[in-house]
C-alpha positions in Angstrom: 162.8 198.3 248.2 158.9 197.8 247.3 157.3 196.9 250.0 154.4 193.7 249.8 151.7 195.8 249.8 152.8 198.0 247.1 154.4 194.5 244.8 150.7 193.0 245.4 149.1 196.4 244.0 151.2 196.0 241.1 150.0 192.4 240.1 146.6 193.1 240.5 147.3 196.1 238.1 149.4 194.0 235.8 146.6 190.6 236.2 143.9 193.5 235.0 145.7 194.5 232.1 146.5 191.1 231.3 142.9 190.5 231.0 142.2 193.2 229.0 144.9 192.5 226.2 143.4 188.5 225.8 140.4 189.4 226.0 141.7 192.3 222.7 143.4 189.5 221.0 140.4 187.4 220.6 138.5 190.1 219.3 141.1 190.9 217.0 141.3 187.3 216.0 137.9 187.1 215.1 137.5 189.9 213.2 141.0 188.9 211.1 138.9 185.7 210.2 136.3 187.7 208.5 138.9 189.7 207.0 141.0 187.6 205.7 138.4 185.9 203.7 137.1 189.2 202.5 140.4 190.0 201.1 141.4 186.1 200.0 138.3 185.6 198.2 138.8 189.0 196.1 142.4 188.8 195.6 142.9 186.3 192.6 139.8 187.9 191.0 141.2 191.4 191.7 144.8 189.6 190.2 143.4 188.6 187.1 141.7 191.7 186.4 145.1 193.6 186.9 147.3 191.2 184.6 144.4 191.9 182.4 144.5 195.5 182.6 148.6 196.0 182.8 147.8 193.9 178.8 145.3 196.4 177.8 147.2 199.3 178.7 150.4 198.5 177.3 149.0 197.0 174.0 148.7 200.6 172.8 149.3 203.7 175.7 147.9 206.8 173.2 144.4 205.2 173.5 144.2 205.2 177.1 143.9 208.1 179.3 143.7 206.6 182.0 147.7 205.2 181.1 148.8 208.5 179.9 152.4 209.5 181.2 152.9 213.2 182.0 155.7 215.0 183.7 154.9 214.9 187.5 154.1 218.4 189.0 150.8 217.4 191.0 150.1 214.2 193.1 147.9 213.0 195.1 148.9 210.3 197.6 146.1 208.2 199.5 147.1 206.9 202.8 144.9 204.1 204.1 145.6 203.1 207.8 143.6 202.5 210.9 141.4 204.5 213.3 142.4 203.0 216.6 145.9 202.2 217.9 147.4 199.1 219.8 148.4 197.6 216.7 152.2 197.6 216.7 154.2 199.4 214.3 151.2 199.6 211.9 150.4 203.1 211.7 153.7 204.5 212.7 154.9 202.5 209.7 152.9 204.3 206.9 153.6 207.5 208.3 157.3 207.1 208.3 157.1 205.9 204.6 154.9 209.0 203.9 157.6 211.1 205.3 160.0 209.2 203.0 158.2 209.7 200.2 157.8 213.0 200.0 161.6 213.7 201.2 162.7 211.7 198.7 160.5 210.3 195.7 158.1 213.1 195.6 160.0 216.1 196.9 160.0 218.4 194.2 156.3 218.9 193.9 155.8 218.5 197.9 158.4 221.4 197.9 156.2 223.1 195.3 153.2 222.4 197.9 151.3 220.4 194.9 151.5 216.7 197.3 147.8 216.7 198.4 146.6 213.9 200.5 143.4 211.6 200.7 142.9 209.6 203.9 140.8 206.5 204.9 141.3 206.1 208.9 141.8 208.2 211.8 145.6 207.7 212.5 146.6 209.1 209.0 144.0 212.3 209.3 145.2 212.9 212.5 148.9 212.7 211.2 148.1 215.0 207.8 146.1 217.8 210.0 148.7 218.1 212.1 151.4 218.6 209.3 149.0 221.0 208.1 149.5 219.4 204.4 147.0 219.4 202.0 143.7 217.5 202.3 140.8 216.8 200.1 139.0 214.4 202.1 139.0 211.7 204.8 136.7 208.6 204.6 137.5 207.3 208.2 134.3 205.4 208.4 134.7 202.9 205.4 137.1 201.1 207.7 134.5 200.2 210.1 132.0 198.8 207.0 134.0 198.0 203.7 131.4 199.3 201.0 132.3 198.5 197.3 129.7 201.5 196.2 131.7 204.1 198.3 134.9 202.5 197.1 133.7 202.9 193.7 132.5 206.7 193.9 136.1 207.5 195.2 137.7 205.6 192.1 135.5 207.2 189.9 136.8 210.8 191.1 139.8 209.3 190.9 139.7 208.5 187.3 138.1 211.9 186.7 140.6 214.0 188.1 143.4 212.3 186.3 141.5 212.9 182.6 141.1 216.6 183.8 144.6 216.8 184.7 143.9 218.0 187.8 147.1 215.2 189.0 149.8 213.7 187.4 150.0 211.0 189.7 148.1 209.1 192.3 149.5 207.0 194.8 148.2 204.6 197.5 150.5 204.0 200.4 148.8 200.9 202.4 149.9 197.1 204.2 148.9 194.2 201.9 148.5 191.2 203.8 150.3 188.9 203.5 149.1 186.3 206.8 148.3 187.2 210.7 152.3 188.1 211.8 153.3 189.3 208.3 152.1 193.0 207.0 153.9 194.4 203.7 154.3 198.4 203.7 153.2 199.1 200.0 153.3 201.9 198.0 151.5 201.3 194.5 151.1 203.6 191.6 147.3 203.9 191.3 147.5 206.3 188.3 149.0 206.5 185.5 147.8 202.6 184.9 151.8 200.5 185.4 152.2 199.2 181.9 154.1 196.7 183.8 151.1 194.4 185.8 151.1 190.9 186.9 152.4 188.2 184.7 153.1 191.0 181.9 156.1 191.2 182.7 156.6 187.7 181.6 154.3 187.6 178.6 152.5 189.3 177.2 149.1 188.9 175.5 147.6 190.2 172.2 144.4 190.9 172.6 141.2 190.9 169.9 139.0 193.8 171.4 135.2 192.6 171.0 134.0 195.1 171.3 135.6 197.8 170.2 138.8 198.8 171.9 137.2 202.6 173.0 133.6 200.8 174.5 136.2 198.7 176.1 138.2 201.3 177.7 134.7 202.9 178.9 133.3 199.9 180.5 135.6 197.1 181.2 138.4 199.6 182.9 136.8 201.9 185.1 135.6 198.5 186.9 139.1 197.0 186.8 140.0 200.0 189.1 137.3 200.2 191.1 138.1 196.5 192.0 141.9 197.8 192.3 141.1 200.4 195.0 138.8 198.3 196.8 141.2 195.4 197.6 143.8 198.0 198.6 141.4 198.5 201.4 140.3 195.1 202.4 144.3 194.3 202.3 144.9 197.0 205.0 141.1 195.7 207.2 143.1 192.2 207.0 146.3 193.8 208.1 145.3 196.0 210.9 143.6 193.0 212.6 146.5 191.0 212.1 149.0 193.6 213.5 146.7 194.1 216.3 146.2 190.5 217.0 149.9 190.0 217.3 150.5 193.1 219.6 148.3 191.7 222.0 149.3 188.7 222.1 152.6 189.7 222.7 151.7 192.1 225.2 149.9 189.3 226.9 152.8 187.1 227.0 154.8 190.3 228.5 152.5 190.5 231.3 152.3 186.9 231.8 156.5 187.3 232.1 155.9 190.0 234.3 153.7 188.6 236.8 155.8 185.5 237.1 158.8 188.0 238.0 156.6 189.8 240.8 155.2 187.1 241.9 159.0 186.0 242.8 160.0 188.9 244.2 157.0 188.9 246.4 157.8 185.8 247.3 161.3 186.2 248.3 160.6 189.0 250.1 157.7 187.8 252.3 160.4 184.7 253.3 162.6 187.5 254.2 159.8 189.4 256.1 159.4 186.4 257.9 162.6 185.3 258.8 163.4 188.6 260.1 160.2 188.1 262.6 161.6 184.5 263.5 164.7 185.7 264.5 163.1 188.8 266.1 160.8 186.0 268.4 163.7 184.2 269.1 166.0 186.9 269.8 163.6 188.1 272.3 163.3 184.4 273.6 167.1 184.1 274.4 167.1 187.4 276.6 164.1 186.4 278.5 165.9 183.1 279.0 169.0 184.7 280.2 
């Protein structure tokens, strides 16, 4: 059994850790508030644009090069995670799901070494680097300062690569934000544009195009695709802060329970030590009187 000094040292260590996790929880809560406001503000706008995009894409797929479905030979997988850890299974779930995709849905392209990656977040960048998977770029800085202009440039590259047939499919793997305690792991088909999106599954709108459809494709659809990618990034950032806040809350509670248990053990051991000392004193006194 540990002595009193060892238990006191361990209690102090756990208390120090508890202060750190509690501070990290408060920091994540503050960051979550800002990130949550950003994604909740963008989401209705993005969802409506996505619905419009789905209707436009399904109205006449042949006229839309971004909706052209072709045999899948070359695939780009966009991974969005975090730069830091201590956020529960936030990063590991992305990695596990990616491995699942490579072994099932993308098994044939992966076997032919035709699956490439674009990483946003140091954790997935390290994962792709360690696995020696083909990587076309890492944009870890976007998580600290999310910029629509930077995302727009990346989205332009995606659309250009798809129309030039460099890739036959582009998938985004990220965590969709639901609330502080819930993040939904999602793999979303970015390109080709899915023809079943939003409310189009239950209703289809017959649009009257003004100006002509080609002009609309060249102006509106690229903007919608940029907003979609930006939404995925904001979803992931909010999910990260929510996951970290939840993980630090649980860590703080576990530290509190451990401190209680250690204090109970310490008090029992101290009481036992005092009892033994009293017995020794009484026994010594009795021996002198005898």
